[in-house]
C-alpha positions, 0 to 999 in steps of 0.5 A: 744356743749358748748362754754367755755374758753380753759383750762376750759373744763370738761373732762372725762380723769381725773388724778384719771382715769389715775392713778387708772387703768393704768399699764406699761407693759414691759420685756416680757419673753417666757418659753415653752408655757408660756408668762411672763411680768412685770407690774409696778403698780402705784396703788400698790405704783409703785410695779413691779410684774411678771405676767404669761399667761399659756397655758390655757390662764389664767393670774396670778400674780407670784410675791407675795407682798411685792416683787418688781421686779426692779433692780437699775443697772445704776439707770434705771434698766431693765432686772430684771428677767428671767424664765427657766423651770418654775422657776423665778429668779428676783431682788428685789428692797428693798435689790437688792438681786436675788431671786429664785421662783420655781413653787408653792413656795415662793421666796427664796434669792439666793445672799447674802446681799451686796452693789451689784446690778444685771441685765440682767439675763440669765440662763446657764443650762450647768453649773447650774448658772445665768450669769448677769451684776453686779454693785458693790458699796462696795467701796463708795469712788470709782466709782461702778465696773461693770462686768459680773459674774456667780451665782451658782444656787447650793450655790449662789457663785459669780464668775467674768467672764468678767471685764476691761471695764466701762460698760457691757450689754447683756451677752447671751449664744449660745444654747449649752452654749459653747459660750458667747457674750456680749456688752461693752462701756467705758467712756465718751461714752454712748452705743449709741455713741460707743460700742462693741460686744465680743465673747468668748468660754466657757470651761468646767470650765465655764470661758470664753476663746479666747475672741475676738471683733467682732463688734463696733468702736469709731464711731459705736454703737451696740445693742442686740447681740443675738444667733439664734437657730442655734447658729449664732450670730446676733446684731444691728449696726449703722455703715451705719448711721442706726441701721440695723441687722447684722449676724456674722461668725468668718470665714466670718465676719459680713454682714447686713441682710437688709440694710434700712434707718430705725432704727432696734435698740434703745438707751440702757437706760434699760437692757433687751430691744429687737427689734428683735427675732427668731421665729425659725431657718429660720426667724427673727421678727423685729421692725423698726422705720422710722420718729418716727413711728414703724412697724414690719417685718420678715426677711427670714434668708435663702435668706435675703428677708424682708417682712413688716407686716401690723399691726395697731401699731405705737409704738412697743417694747420688741419683743419676738418670738417662732415658729409661734408667736411673742409677743411685747408691742405696741400702736397706736394713738387710743390705749394705750400700750398693750401686743400683740400676733401676729400669723405668717404668717397671722399677726393676732393680739390679745391683751393679756393684755391692760395697762388699761381697759378704753373705752374712747369715741373717741370724747374726743381724739386728733389725732396726726399730724406729723410735719416736720419743719425748725429749726436752721441752715437750719435743719429739726426737727420733732414733733407730734401735738395734737390739742384740742379735746372734743366733748362737748366743743369749744373755744370762737370765734376768740380765739386760744388755749394755747400750751404746748410743751413737751420735752422728756427725755434722751435726747437720747430718742424719743416720740412715736406715741401712745395714751398717756393719759397724753397728752389727759388729756390736749387736752380734756381740751382745750390745744394744745400739741406738743411733739417734737423729737428734734435733738438728738432723736432716730428713725431718724438715727445716724446723727440726733442723733449726732446733739445734741453732743456739743450742748445740751441746744442749738439744743433741745431748738431751735427745741422746740422753733421753733415747738411752733413758727411754730404752732403760725405762722400757727394760730394753737395756741395762740402765747402769751399763750405757756408753755413748760414742760419736765422731767429729760433732758426734764426738762433741755431743759424746763429750758433753753428755759425759761431762755435763750429765750423769747417765753414761758409764763410758764413752768413745770420742772419735776426733771429737770437739772438746773446745768450741773456742778453739774450733772457732779460731783454728779450723778450716774456712767452711766451718769457721763460722758454723758456731755462730749459728749453733752456739752464738756469735764469736767473740761476742758470746765467748761465754757460751763457748766456754760454758759448753766446752768440755775442756773447761769442765773436766772436773765434772767428767768422772767416767772412762773415755777413749779418744781416737784422733787423726794426726793430720786432721784440719777440721778438729786438730789433734790438740782438741783430743790431746788436751782432754786426755791430759786433763783426765790423766791428771784427774785420775779418770781412766782414759785411753788415747789412740792417734793415727799418723796419716789420717785426717778427719775420718779414718780411711785406712783399713788397719786404722779402722780395724784398730779403732773398732777393736780398741773400743771393744777392748776398752769396754771390756776393761771398763765393764769387766767382761771377758772377750772371747778371743785375742784383741790387741790391748789398749793402754788405759791410764788410771784403770782399776786393776780389779779382775774381769768378772766374765759377766755383764 
């Protein structure tokens, strides 16, 4: 084993390796004996393609180039396709039209060109139509209008079915298409704050009648309303303080299937997300989360018995099922996310499609340690800690590794406990990494999720700071060499920590929020009132927006920062980063800025993901003064101290 400065270790986990071979798998659909899913491919400029595994076990691409299966409803999309009897219906990114692709045929447009977007598609065979969410941008001076509509499969005619609320999701039909359910919510709430489940009868004309609310309240969040094969409505609700699964009957009301201090739901950032599915008339296969760790279970619908399933996975999503089988995306601390088939009842798992084909030596992988630590106001917070790991290298004697604190986006999100090559990139080079599930994260119950309300920029920062200090106090990292990084809302937490606290010595903001007031007045509909919950009502509490915006306090930011920004970002527009960069330049603080044309909120193209990862490494090497072991494309850093690298960290 070679002794070398932390940060300078030679690693086989390169940015080329990560971007050239890794895909993102999501949006599983079942159609008879066929399994479909969506693959997002950085090596194809971020294109998303539908892939099928047929009954013959052959895996084939279904979406020809240049089609890109992606919807922009809510900007975050999801629910961009569905399949019925071999025919695929999908939203195409470039024009946001819905296309129909019959077996063996090229896609043909179903909807007309317009400033309209669609998501959460489902087929209504009784009325020969699609039912879906529509987001209408035809009047640019007004907020987009969201409704539930039907689209005729005969001629593409669009009919409005449900309107009147600000947002809709999960339009679902019962097995004989005589009932329609959906969920809704209104400004200023997000779906995980307050949302509702509705049911209506569907007449022979296809229009809903006798609409009634069956779940939801101002203090209750619902998720994934869905009909069983027997025609019984189910949904997830956090009315108990935890997202549990409920069954509803018009005559008996709603009853919980299993009451547990566990989360059977997730925040609805994307359409089409599912945590449970029916594997027949008698049972439900479900994913649930405790303390940030996901597991699988089966609920017997006859007697309510709950049986946990033993699998090696700790991160589970997009659950689908059919008799005797379940399909889902899953990963573990030693395995990247893959498409998994699970056979019931013996829980045998088979990988159908890995997200990459890498065979990494475990000697280069860091195993996470679960942290629970004290944070502000006698609260507890949670994180996953990754110490440096590289079988070929060790750090200098009497030296501790530098730390990178990762702050996830959302902020209503969570860091899963699964293999992340973006983390291993750092740990295999000699950095320690801590991924913080700060107050406001999901997977820990409603009360923990609500901790961030009114306290964004405070609680999240406290928890990230205290995670770093906890590790420093336990002599696991170097107190003087700690950096923080995050994207989107995590970028905001990063900038707040760098501006309002004196703990970190460097930071990296990926399309981060720097101006809360600008976010409230210049962002997309879905998040336009998010700040009302997280900060306070705007403009009534404009003072809080100014007080907690790093852009108004750049005189307090003294440590180096690198910014990464997509130039087509509609969620956090580029000027949020650009104003910060200019202010730091003027203040003579070391700062770097990388902008990427054609990228939106989150980077999808391989060359940009690679450039950002390597640029962040180069930035830390320049700031912390250690020598990189190989050539990395330089980054222009304004106001950088020109003193030479020391080769030690």
